[in-house]
C-alpha positions, -999 to +999 in steps of 0.1 A: +654+287-097+623+297-087+593+274-082+559+282-092+534+271-068+495+262-085+467+265-060+450+235-062+414+231-085+381+240-063+360+216-064+326+229-072+298+218-042+264+204-052+248+220-027+259+250+007+274+232+039+248+245+055+215+230+044+233+197+062+225+184+096+252+167+121+236+128+117+216+129+094+242+110+070+251+144+049+222+134+026+207+171+028+240+185+021+232+171-017+204+197-021+211+219-049+214+255-045+183+256-061+165+242-035+146+217-059+146+187-034+121+167-053+148+164-081+175+149-059+145+127-038+134+111-074+171+094-078+161+069-049+175+034-052+151+005-050+154-020-021+116-018-006+104-027-041+122-057-037+117-064-007+081-057-013+078-085-038+095-106-014+064-095+010+040-100-016+052-137-024+047-147+013+013-138+014+009-151-014+016-187-006-001-180+033-034-175+016-029-206-012-018-226+022-056-214+034-075-222+001-058-257-001-071-261+039-108-250+029-109-272+001-094-303+013-117-295+048-149-294+029-141-330+012-134-344+044-163-331+065-198-339+069-206-308+091-200-283+058-231-264+054-230-234+031-237-203+040-249-175+018-224-142+011-236-113+023-242-089-006-219-063+013-189-081+004-196-071-039-200-036-028-166-037-009-155-050-043-164-018-056-148+000-031-113-014-031-116-020-071-126+021-071-095+029-044-066+014-069-080+035-097-076+066-076-046+057-065-036+057-103-045+092-105-027+099-077+002+083-090+003+106-119-006+140-101+021+129-078+053+126-111+039+158-125+038+175-088+075+159-078+092+169-111+073+209-116+067+238-096+043+233-071+010+244-076-020+244-059-044+234-078-019+201-087-019+191-053-021+155-054-026+147-021-063+151-021-066+112-045-042+096-017-072+116+008-097+092-017-080+066-021-074+063+023-112+069+027-124+038+008-102+016+022-117+027+054-150+021+041-140-015+027-129-020+062-163-011+075-180-029+052-162-058+063-170-058+097-209-050+083-205-085+066-198-099+100-223-085+118-247-098+095-236-134+098-239-126+133-275-116+131-279-147+111-263-171+146-232-177+124-207-176+148-161-182+143-171-217+155-206-221+143-200-243+113-158-247+092-180-224+065-179-203+087-149-206+104-129-203+072-147-168+063-143-154+093-105-164+090-100-154+054-118-117+056-098-109+089-068-116+081-076-103+046-089-069+060-057-069+088-033-069+057-058-041+043-052-019+073-018-028+065-016-010+039-037+022+051-012+033+072+016+028+049-010+052+029-008+075+055+028+071+057+029+082+019+007+113+027+029+126+049+061+123+025+047+145+000+035+172+022+070+175+030+078+172-005+104+145+001+082+115-011+106+088-030+092+069-063+107+040-047+080+046-017+051+047-037+055+025-057+067+000-030+029+007-017+008+010-050+020-025-063+009-039-024-022-018-021-031-035-058-023-066-048-049-066-017-074-056-045-063-088-068-060-106-041-094-099-021-114-105-056-093-141-061-110-143-021-147-127-030-147-163-056-133-186-039-158-174-010-188-181-034-178-213-052-171-230-016-187-218+011 
């Protein structure tokens, strides 16, 4: 009796094998034949979102410790001399808050850009550049505030009040500089059209937290220094 051998069914591949490259984990093999890599990147896992909450919690606890140290030092100090905050700090606050607004505008436009056809007039990178510029202006404004205190003869070791001013503003400025580095990374990924949604969400939460943290620090410095 004749035996009929059935040909095994063919498995339809999502992407062409030649799209992949050795050593990249086969990620590019998942690119659809229509080349819509942006749609694939949209389904990225989000461990970075969990990680940023851990980072922000650590930063919040650190500044809470600094706040406690400031209150205790002021209450037990006989050499505490109040100082007048430089006016540039208030302008810096507006600049940093404005950068959060421009970042949210960029997020909305990136969502449209990554899910639809690319249009030159719709490219959201310009809003990220504005956010980057505002961040640089903020750090420059902090440096101008330090120069103003130096011109008044107030240095890091002049008195406890000036010490805490330099300490808190410098640590916050370092975190903002770290955020600017993260923004540069986001912009590079966007230009290569391989930006993951989780990457943008992670950076946005970090940047907005820096704005909220600065408002808190400004109120603290205004009330205690």
